[in-house]
N, C-alpha and C positions, 0 to 999 in steps of 0.2 A: 504493500500500500504506500509506503514511503516513497517508492520510485515514481508513483503516479503524481505525487504532490511536490516533487523537487522543483525548486524555483530558481530563476535567474536573479543574480544579485543586483539590486537597483543602483547602489552607488557605483559599482563596477560598470554597469551599462551607461550611467551618466558620464563617467570619466572617459570611457572609450568613444562614446558618441560625439564627444566634443572634439575628437581628433579626426584624422583622415580615415574614413571607412571604405574608401575606394570609389564611392559615388560622388558625382560632381555637385558641389553646393552652389546652386545658381538661382534658387527660387526665393524671391522676396515676399513680403506680406501680401501684395496684390496678386502676384502670380498664384500664390497659395489660395487666396480668396477666390480667384477665378476658377481654380480647379474645383473648389467647393460649390460655387455657383453653377459650374458646368454639370456637376452631379445632381444638384437639387432641381434646377429649372430645366425641364424638358418640354415635350409637347403637352404635358399635363396642364400647364397654365392655360392652354387654349381649349382644353376638353373638360377637365374636372370642374372648373368654375361654373359652367353652364349645366352640366349633367347633374351635379349635386344640388344646384339651385332648383332644378326642375323636380327632382325626386325626393330630396331629403330636407332641405333647409330654406328654400325660397331665397329672397334677397339677403337673409341672414347667413348665407354661405360665407360672407366676409368674416362673420364671427366664428364660423366653423374653422376657417384658416387660422384665426387667432388662437382658438382652443388647441388645435393641432400643433400650432407653433409653440405654444407654452409647453405642451407635453414633450415635443421634440427638443425644446430648449433644455429640459431637464437632463436629457442624455447628452446634449451638446456641451453643457457646462462641465459634465463629467469628462467628456473627451478633451475639453480644453485643459483641465487640470492635468490629465495624464500626458497630453501632447507637450506641455511645458516642462513636465517633470521627467519623462522618459522619451526624449526626442529620437526614437529609433524606428526604422522601417518596420511595418507590420501592423501598426494600429492596434485594434482590439486583441489580436493574437499575441502581440508582445506584452501588452498590459496584463493579459490573463496569465502569461508565463511568469511574469515578475511577482504577481500577487497571489494567484490561486493555485498555480502549479502546472506542470507539464501536460498532464492529461486534459485539463480544461483548455489549455492553450491549443493543444492538438484539435480538440473538438471544434473550437471556434475558428481556428485557421482553416481546417478542412471545410467547414461550413461556409466561410467567406469565399473560398475558392470557387465553389459552385454557384454561390449567389451572385458574386460580381461578374462571373463569366456569363451567367444567364441574363443579367441585366444588359450586357453588351449585345448578346444575341437578340433579345427581345426588342430593344430600341432600334437595332439595325434593321430588323424585319419591318418595323413601323415606318421606316424612312421611305419605302418604295411608293406608298400612296401619295406622299407630299411631292416627291420628285416627279412622279407620273403626272400629277395634277399641274405642277409648274410647267413641265415640258409640253403638256397638252395645251395649256394656255398660250404657249409660244408657237404652237403649230407643229410641234415635233412629236411624232407618235413613237411609243415604246412597243417593240414586238411583244406579243402575248407570252411567248415562251420565256422572256426575260423579266416579266413584270411581277411574278410571284412564284412561290415554291409549289411543288405538286400538292394538290389539295387546297391550295390557298386562293385559287382563281381559275377561270376558264383557260385551259391550255397552258397553264404555268408549268415550267420545267425547273427554273431556278430564279431566285430573287437576286438578280445580277447586281443591282446597286448595293444591296446589303453585303454581298460577298466582297465587292471591291472596296467598300468603305471600311470593313473590318481589317482587310489586308493593308489598306492605306494607313490607318491609325496605328497598327502594329509596326509598320515600317517607319513611320514618323517617330514613334517612341524609341525604337532601336537606334535611330540616327542621333539622338541626344536629347537630354531633358530640357536644355535651354531652347533648342529649336522647336521641339514639340510644345513646350509651354507657351512660346510666342504665338504659335498657331492657335492654340487653345484660347489664349487671351483675345486674339482677334475675333474668334467665333463667339466668345462670350460677350464682348463689347458690341458686336453686331446684333446679337440676340437681345441684349438689354436695351440697346438704342431703339430697336423696332418695337419692343414691348412698351417702352416709354412713349413712343410716338402714337401707338395704338391707344394707350390710356388717355393721352392728352387730346387726341382727335375725338375719341368716343365721348369724352366729357361734355362736348358741345351738343351731343344728341341725347343726353340723359333727360328722361322725363320723371320728375319726382313721383308721379302717380304710380309708376311701375314699381316703386320701392314700398308700396303700401298694399297689403299688410306686410310688415317687415318679417314677422314670425308666422307665416301661414301654417307651418308644421309644428309650432310650439317650440319651447326651449329644448325639448327632447330631440327635435329635428336638428338643432344646431350640433348637439353632441353626436348624433348618428352621422351627420355629415362630416364631423371632425374625424371620426374613425375611418371614413373613406379617403379624405384628402390628406390624412397623415402620411400616406405613401408618396405624397408630392413634396413633403418638407423634410426628407432626409437625403443624404448624399454628401453632406459635409464631412462624414467620416473618411471619405476617400482621400481628402487632402492630408490627413494625418499619416497615411501610409508612405508619404514622400518626405518624412521627417529628416532623413539623412541627406536630402537634396535641398534643404532650406538653408539659407545663409545665416540666419539667426533663429533657430527653431524654438528655443525656449521663450523668446519674445513674440515671434511672429505666428507660430502655430495656434496658440489660444486666440489671438486676435482674429486670425483668418477664419477659424471655426465660428466664432460669434458673428463676425461681419457677414459671412456668406449666408448664414441662416436669417439674420436680420434684414438684409437687402432683399432676399427672396420673399420673405414674409410680407414686407411692405408692398412689393409688386403684386403678389397674389391677392392681397386685400383690395388694392386699388383696382385691379382687373375685375374682381368680383363685383365691386360696387358699380363700375362703369357698365359692364355687360348686363347685369340685372336691371340697371337703370335705363338701358337703351330699349329693351323689349320686355314684355311680360315673362316672368320666369318660367311659366309652363311651356313656352315655345322653345326653350333651350335644351330639351331632351333630344339631342342630336350629336353625332360624332364630331361636328364642327360648329359648336355653339357660337364662338366668337365671330366666325365668318357669317353665320346666319344673322347675328345682330347687326353687322355692317351692311348686309344685303337689305335688311329691313329699313336701314337708314338711307338707302339709295347710294351706297358706296361699295359695289361689288368688287371693285379693283383691290380693295383691302385684302380680299381672300388670297391674292397672289403674294402680297406682302407678308401675310401670315404664314404662307408656305415657306417663304425664304427664312423667316424667323424660326419656324419649326425645324427646318433642315439644319440651321446653325445650332439650334438647341439639341438636336439629336447627336450631331457631331461632338459637341462638348460633353454630353453624357457618355458617349462611347469613350472619349478620351479619359474622363475621370475614372470610370469603373474598370477599364482595361489597365490603366496605371495602377489602380488599387489591387487588382488581381495579381499583376506581375510582381508587385512589391511584397505582397503577402507570401506568394510562392517563393520569392527570393529569400525572404526572412526565414521561412520554415526550412528551406534547403541549407542556408548558412548555419542554422542551429543543428543540422544533422537529422532532422525529422523526416526529410525527404532527401533523395540522393543529391550529393553535393555537386554533381555535374551541373545542376541547374543554377547554382549561385555564382558561377564564373562570369565575370564582367567582360564586355567587349573590349578588346585591346585598345581601340581608338576612341570609342564613344563613351566608355565606362558606364554602360547601361546593362541591366540584366536581360541580355538579348535572347537567351534561350527560352525562358518561360514566356517572354513577350511574343516571340515568333510562334511558339506552340499555341498560345492563346489566340493569336491572329488567325491561324489556320482553323483551329477548333470552332471559334465563333463564326467564322466565314461559312464553314460547312453546316453548322446548325441553322444560321440565319438564312442560308441560301436554299436549303432543302427541307425545312420543316415549317409548317404554318405556325403563326404566332400563338394560337391557342394551345399548342402542344408543349410550349416551353415557358409560358408566362407565369404559371401558377406557383412555381417554386421560388420566385424572386424574393418575396417578402420575409419568409420565415427566418432565413439566415441573418438578415440585417437586424431584425428585431431581437434575435438571440444574442447578437453581438452587443446590442444596447444594454441588455440585462447584465451581461458579463462585465461591461465597463462600469455601469452604475454600481454593481455589487463590489467591484474591485476598489472604487473610490471610497466607499463606506468602510470596507475592511481595512484598507491601508491607513485611514485616518485613526483607527484604533491601534493597529499594530506598529505603525511607523509614523507617529505624529511629528518626529524630529526631522524628517526629510525636508529639504528645501523645496518649495513649490513656487514656480514663477506665476502661477495662477491658482487660486483656491476656489473651488466650487462653493457657492454660498449655501447656507441653511442645510448643512449635512446633519442628520441623515434624511431630512424631508425631501430634498431634491432628488437624490438617488432613488429613494423609495417611489416617488412619483414616476420617475423614468422607468423603473422596473415594472411597476403596476400597469402603466399604460401599455407597455410593450407586451406584457403577459396577456392582457385582455385582447389585444389585437391578434396575437398568436392563436389564442383559443378560438377566435372567430373564423380562422381560415378553414377551408373545406377539408374533409377527410382525405381526399385524394392527395392534397398537398402534404399532409402528414405522412402518408404512406410512402411517397416518393422521397421525402426528407429522411425518414427512417431507413429506407433502402440505401441512400447515399451515405448516411452515417454508419451503417453496418459495414459497408465497404471500407470506410475510413478506419473503423475500429480494428478490422482485420489487418490492415496495413500497419497501424500503430503497434499492435501487440506482436506481430511477426517481424517487423523491421524497425520502426522508429524508436521503440522503447529501449532497444539495445544499442542503437546507432547514434543517438543524440549526443551532443557535446557534453551535456551534463552527465550522461551515463558513462562517458569516458573520462570524467573528472576534469573537463575543460570548461573554463568560464569566459564570459565576455564575448566580444565580437572578433571574429577572425579577420585579419587583414590580408593583403596580398592576394586578393581575389581576381585581379586583372590578369587576363591570359597573356 
């Protein structure tokens, strides 16, 4: 039992993370914030605002985002404390290793690998509709065989755009963290600028009568809507996986976590108020509610602008979650829990190119040849499990190691961690049984690997501590 609970030494991790770990330190606070925003704000801002308004909350969907944001902020504050205290690649996996022990670290790391990978595949699948719509508006037809996966549309053979995008993002991240971060920054700025323009333009067409009654489904509808939109207000955890590529991680990581969630939440609330103010909320039960609102206002051209923003949003989500998956894989391999062949860095670019390349090919195959309904259901359970681990770890460490220096301290402990754990547990319990079965199957495979390989091959099992250097080939 003691083998399962062996932990990484936090002071040792702090000292070694401050040195040269092989990865290039090029990310400042805004690059980190943009990675977080890339993970949080996707096409959901154009979909969930209207759909939840129509079915759960009415115009009070804005308050649903506030409630979900508060719940998500509980976990975000815990992430911020750990990000400043243990600025090491791996995020929740590393935090769990340092506080709860190796077995818990393996469970959450293995969990995040599949979750982050599936996020990449799901959002890549979702891009084809927006690209097809944009090209169709420009008079360019997309062949049926390249428009969707088999089973996802008439005559579909492969979702070509999804395949190419996954491979492109992987190649960009292999090329270097500075270059890929600059590209992501541009996509996020474009996305935010378009969202800001849509909000400002839509404000001129708001009819206050559409916002009455504000609570058509009652206060209960606000909380029901919050459970749905909660999945639109996480993604900031991906930026903490890049801790060893931050120029000043102890200062910038906590700031970036909080900034990314705060900016995203403000935009979600404003978009909700504008869209529900433009048209009656019952008309928004459509896959493209924002576009419908502007069509009703006599501005159909805005649909094309929305498609551009959605594509930029999808690309930045792909970037954030593929980066997160590759860094978790890299950290687990460096610790010996997975074969160490994966943690070797590219000799020129100093990036974990092997797991990144494998993730690019794997996500391209899934996105290209499977319909979205076959891969979407597993996305949420792993991220919520990571939230529980991180919140619990903050609470535990406040009792066991109150002496550790903390660049950022989560307020109101244990209340904030308890809120983060409780909300995540409620959402996990609400997921369908099929999701649980697939999750259990994936974890069963992971446990076999751990007990047959990882438990005896980890650095701690061999009596080695800290972070191995000289990983560049």
